[in-house]
C-alpha positions in Angstrom: -1.1 -14.8 11.3 2.6 -15.4 10.6 1.9 -18.2 8.1 -0.4 -16.0 6.0 2.1 -13.2 5.9 4.9 -15.5 4.8 2.7 -17.2 2.2 1.6 -13.8 0.6 5.1 -12.4 0.5 6.7 -15.6 -0.9 4.1 -15.7 -3.7 4.5 -12.0 -4.6 8.3 -12.2 -4.7 8.3 -15.5 -6.6 5.8 -14.7 -9.3 6.7 -11.1 -9.9 9.9 -9.0 -10.2 7.8 -5.8 -9.7 8.3 -3.4 -6.8 6.1 -4.3 -3.8 3.4 -2.1 -2.5 3.2 -3.1 1.2 0.3 -2.2 3.5 0.3 -2.2 7.3 -2.7 -1.5 9.4 -2.7 -0.9 13.2 -5.6 -0.1 15.4 -5.2 3.6 14.9 -3.3 4.1 11.6 -2.7 2.7 8.2 0.6 2.8 6.3 1.6 2.1 2.7 5.0 1.9 1.2 6.6 1.0 -2.1 9.6 -1.3 -1.6 12.3 -2.3 -4.1 13.3 -5.8 -2.9 16.3 -6.1 -5.1 18.0 -3.0 -3.5 16.2 -3.1 -0.1 15.0 0.5 -0.4 11.7 2.2 0.3 10.9 4.3 -2.8 7.7 6.0 -1.7 5.5 6.0 1.4 2.2 7.4 2.7 0.4 7.0 6.0 -2.3 8.4 8.2 0.4 9.9 10.5 1.4 12.6 7.9 0.2 16.0 8.9 -1.8 16.9 5.8 -3.9 13.7 6.2 -4.1 13.8 10.0 -5.4 17.4 10.0 -8.4 16.5 7.7 -10.2 14.6 10.5 -11.5 11.9 8.2 -13.1 8.6 9.1 -11.0 5.4 8.8 -12.5 4.5 5.5 -11.9 8.0 4.0 -8.4 7.9 5.4 -7.6 4.6 3.7 -9.0 6.0 0.4 -6.9 9.2 0.8 -3.7 7.1 1.5 -4.4 4.9 -1.6 -4.7 7.9 -3.8 -1.7 9.6 -2.3 0.6 6.7 -2.6 -0.5 6.0 -6.2 0.3 9.6 -7.2 3.7 9.4 -5.6 4.5 6.1 -7.3 3.3 7.2 -10.8 5.3 10.5 -10.4 8.4 8.3 -10.1 7.6 6.6 -13.4 6.4 3.3 -12.1 2.9 2.1 -13.2 3.0 -1.6 -12.2 3.5 -2.9 -8.7 2.9 -6.1 -6.7 0.3 -5.6 -3.9 1.5 -7.0 -0.6 -1.5 -7.2 1.8 0.7 -8.8 4.5 -1.2 -10.7 7.1 -4.5 -9.0 6.3 -7.4 -10.3 4.4 -8.3 -8.4 1.2 -11.4 -6.6 2.6 -12.3 -3.5 4.5 -9.6 -0.8 4.8 -7.1 -2.9 2.7 -9.5 -3.2 -0.2 -10.5 0.5 0.0 -6.8 1.5 -0.2 -6.1 -0.9 -3.1 -9.2 0.2 -5.1 -8.3 3.9 -4.6 -4.8 3.2 -5.9 -6.2 1.5 -8.9 -8.5 4.4 -9.7 -5.5 6.7 -9.7 -3.9 4.6 -12.4 -1.7 2.1 -10.6 -1.8 -1.5 -12.0 -1.6 -4.6 -9.8 
């Protein structure tokens, strides 16, 4: 697992100077954050722990879609349209793919 994570991060940082949209998935929650690697700052974040999403009682897939839309709106409101998608140690399927597709539908490019 560690090798895949390092490989994905290395490629995204080497190929692109865009801000990084990082995704983390635990057994119970899913998190997304926009990171500026040059400054080491988190510019925007969204997760299933937030009260407005937590109170909706959605399924895991619906929650991933809601977080994708939410993070895309926050990023676009900051004037950023293009990001590098960092899936971390996860394969691009399931909840990670749903989150990414929802962010693309909202207008985020990666």
